[in-house]
Each structure stands twice: as C-alpha cells, then as structure tokens.
C-alpha positions in Angstrom: 0.0 0.0 0.0 1.3 3.5 -0.8 2.7 5.1 2.4 0.4 8.2 2.5 -2.6 6.1 1.7 -1.7 3.7 4.6 -1.7 6.7 6.9 -5.2 7.7 5.7 -6.4 4.1 6.2 -5.1 4.1 9.8 -7.2 7.2 10.4 -10.2 5.7 8.6 -10.0 2.6 10.9 -10.9 4.8 13.8 -14.1 6.3 12.2 -17.1 4.7 13.7 -20.0 3.5 11.5 -23.5 4.0 13.0 -25.7 1.0 13.8 -28.2 2.3 11.2 -25.5 2.3 8.5 -24.3 -1.2 9.6 -27.8 -2.5 9.0 -27.8 -1.0 5.5 -24.3 -2.5 4.8 -25.1 -6.0 6.2 -26.7 -7.5 3.0 -23.7 -6.4 1.0 -21.4 -8.1 3.6 -23.4 -11.3 3.3 -23.4 -11.2 -0.5 -19.6 -10.9 -0.6 -19.1 -13.5 2.2 -21.2 -16.0 0.2 -18.9 -15.4 -2.8 -15.8 -15.8 -0.6 -17.1 -19.1 0.9 -17.8 -20.4 -2.7 -14.4 -19.3 -3.9 -16.1 -17.3 -6.6 -15.1 -14.0 -8.3 -16.7 -11.0 -6.6 -17.8 -8.3 -9.1 -19.3 -5.1 -7.6 -20.7 -2.4 -9.8 -21.2 1.0 -8.0 -24.0 2.9 -9.7 -24.9 6.6 -9.6 -26.7 8.9 -12.0 -23.7 10.4 -13.8 -20.8 8.2 -12.7 -18.9 11.3 -11.7 -18.5 11.5 -7.9 -19.9 9.0 -5.4 -19.8 5.9 -7.6 -16.1 6.5 -8.4 -15.2 7.1 -4.8 -17.1 3.9 -3.8 -15.4 1.8 -6.5 -11.9 3.0 -5.6 -12.3 2.6 -1.9 -13.9 -0.8 -2.2 -11.1 -2.1 -4.4 -8.6 -0.6 -2.0 -10.2 -2.2 1.1 -10.4 -5.6 -0.5 -6.7 -5.4 -1.0 -6.0 -4.0 2.5 -7.9 -6.9 4.1 -6.6 -9.6 1.7 -9.9 -10.5 0.2 -9.1 -12.0 -3.2 -10.9 -12.1 -6.5 -12.6 -8.7 -5.9 -13.3 -6.7 -9.1 -14.9 -3.3 -8.5 -16.6 -1.2 -11.3 -18.7 1.9 -11.5 -21.3 3.3 -13.9 -24.2 5.7 -14.3 -27.6 5.9 -15.9 -25.7 8.2 -18.2 -22.0 9.0 -18.9 -20.5 12.4 -18.1 -17.0 12.6 -16.7 -15.3 11.9 -13.4 -15.4 15.3 -11.6 -11.8 16.6 -11.2 -12.3 17.4 -7.5 -12.8 13.6 -6.9 -9.3 12.9 -8.2 -7.8 15.9 -6.3 -9.4 14.6 -3.1 -8.1 11.1 -3.5 -4.6 12.4 -4.2 -4.7 14.4 -1.0 -5.7 11.2 0.8 -2.8 9.2 -0.6 -3.6 7.8 -4.0 -1.4 8.3 -7.1 -3.5 9.3 -10.1 -2.5 9.7 -13.7 -4.6 11.2 -16.4 -4.3 8.9 -19.4 -6.4 10.9 -21.9 -7.5 14.5 -22.6 -11.0 14.2 -24.0 -14.1 15.5 -22.3 -14.4 12.2 -20.5 -10.8 11.5 -19.5 -9.5 8.1 -18.5 -7.6 7.9 -15.2 -5.2 5.4 -13.6 -5.6 5.2 -9.9 -2.8 3.5 -7.9 -3.2 2.3 -4.3 -0.1 0.1 -4.2 3.3 0.3 -6.1 2.9 -3.3 -7.5 -0.8 -3.7 -8.0 -2.6 -3.0 -11.2 -4.2 0.5 -11.1 -7.9 1.0 -11.0 -9.1 2.4 -14.4 -11.7 5.1 -14.0 -13.8 7.0 -16.5 -17.4 7.9 -16.6 -19.6 5.3 -18.3 -23.1 3.8 -18.2 -23.5 0.9 -15.8 -24.2 -1.4 -18.8 -21.1 -0.2 -20.7 -19.0 -3.0 -22.3 -16.2 -2.2 -19.8 -18.4 -3.4 -17.0 -19.6 -6.9 -16.2 -22.8 -8.1 -17.9 -24.0 -10.6 -15.3 -23.1 -12.2 -12.0 -22.4 -8.9 -10.2 -23.8 -7.0 -7.2 -25.3 -3.6 -8.0 -24.6 -1.0 -5.3 -26.8 2.0 -5.8 -24.9 5.0 -4.3 -27.5 7.7 -5.0 -31.3 8.0 -4.6 -31.8 9.2 -8.2 -30.1 6.1 -9.6 -31.9 3.8 -7.2 -35.3 5.2 -8.2 -34.4 5.7 -11.9 -33.1 2.1 -12.3 -35.9 -0.2 -11.1 -34.0 -3.1 -12.7 -30.2 -3.4 -13.3 -30.0 -6.1 -15.9 -27.6 -8.8 -15.2 -27.3 -8.0 -11.5 -27.6 -10.9 -9.0 -28.4 -8.6 -6.2 -29.0 -4.9 -5.6 -27.9 -2.9 -2.5 -29.2 0.7 -1.9 -26.3 2.2 -0.1 -26.8 5.9 -0.7 -24.6 8.8 0.0 -25.3 12.6 0.0 -23.9 14.3 -3.1 -20.9 16.6 -2.5 -21.8 18.4 -5.7 -24.1 20.4 -3.4 -21.0 22.3 -2.2 -19.4 22.9 -5.6 -18.0 26.5 -5.9 -18.4 27.1 -2.2 -16.0 27.7 0.6 -16.9 24.2 2.0 -16.1 22.4 -1.3 -12.8 20.9 -0.3 -14.0 20.0 3.2 -17.2 18.3 2.0 -15.5 16.2 -0.8 -12.9 15.0 1.7 -15.7 14.3 4.2 -17.7 12.3 1.7 -14.7 10.3 0.6 -13.8 9.4 4.1 -17.4 8.4 4.9 -17.4 6.0 1.9 -13.9 4.8 2.8 -14.9 4.1 6.5 -18.0 2.1 5.3 -16.0 0.1 2.8 -13.4 -0.5 5.5 -16.2 -1.8 7.8 -17.6 -4.1 5.0 -14.3 -5.8 4.2 -13.2 -6.0 7.9 -16.3 -8.1 8.6 -15.4 -10.8 6.0 -13.9 -14.2 6.9 -11.4 -15.5 4.4 -12.0 -18.9 2.8 -9.7 -21.4 4.6 -9.4 -23.4 1.4 -8.3 -20.5 -0.7 -4.7 -20.9 -2.0 
C-alpha cells in the first residue's frame, strides 16, 4: 500500500460506523461472504446517475479495502444511468488522501489510472453507463450510491443482487468555501464504510 494512503487508512479505521448504516451494509457483507465461501469471483458495480463522484469514490475505496484486508478475486466497477466525466475534485481529493492518479487521456471524459499500491494493477476510472461494455454483464452485485439512480433504475439487468447504499452528493457544495472539506468528508465516509464491509469478512480457509 502506498505510504500516505496507509496513513489515511489508519485514520479511517478509527471512524465509527453507525448501527443504522451497519444494518444497511449487512446485506452487501453477506453477499460478498457467500462469494468468498464459494471461492467465486466478486464483481461489484457501484452505480450513480452520472458516474462522476460517489460511484467512483465507492469503486476506488472498495477495491482498496479488498486489497487491504486480503480479500481476493474482488473486481470493482462503477457506472451511471448516463455517462458524463469523473469530476476533477474527486481525483484531487483522492490524491490528497494518498492515491497516485495519472490522467491517461485528454478528451471531455478522461480516463484515469488510480494506484493504491506500487505493485498492484491500477484502477481504471472514467465515466460510463453501468451497462457499458467495460463493466460486467452478469453475476455482479449492483450497489446504488444515490437516490436518483436507485429510483431511476428499477432493474439493473444482469445483477444478481441490488444494494441501496446511498450517499449525499458533495456536488451540493461545488464552488463554495466548503467544497474541499465536503469532498474530503464524503470520501472518508465512503472509505470508512468500505473498511467496515471488508473488515467483517472471513477468508476462505481453502483459498490458495
């Protein structure tokens, strides 16, 4: 794990998750645990309306926490009901929290490489629909990170299960004095909940 990111995770480990949120997260924990017990691949698709903020934060932190806790065969994705672009403040926030981010293209919807460890494959991030060819077509868990996407997608085709784990949109603070603080706050909230999810899992004893 990158040194500065390890320091952030040490801080995250001390953030408490409320009992109300634990109840919301429990079905996701059980879904992942069943996959671990069966030694199956775990595909998680984090879905929000524009795939620009909360879904990317969730994808990145979930993949990071899977690695941190040694849960194998976890593949995290993100998507929206429409494609826009990953909002630049998301990348800036994650860099401040210890990630290494490289911009791989310059179009309106750039592709980013997000590294959490020197020797692990980076997470590839760009805005896309949840059903984009980049994402899994079936056998995945759909995690709805915003109310609009949850209500606007009554069915997520190909999903084995659906988990409404919603977060307030930091976009509400764009162009305000609180912008940096609120993006960091939302990122750490998502990180603490993904930390909790993966900390609850028991590894498969038969896993090589």
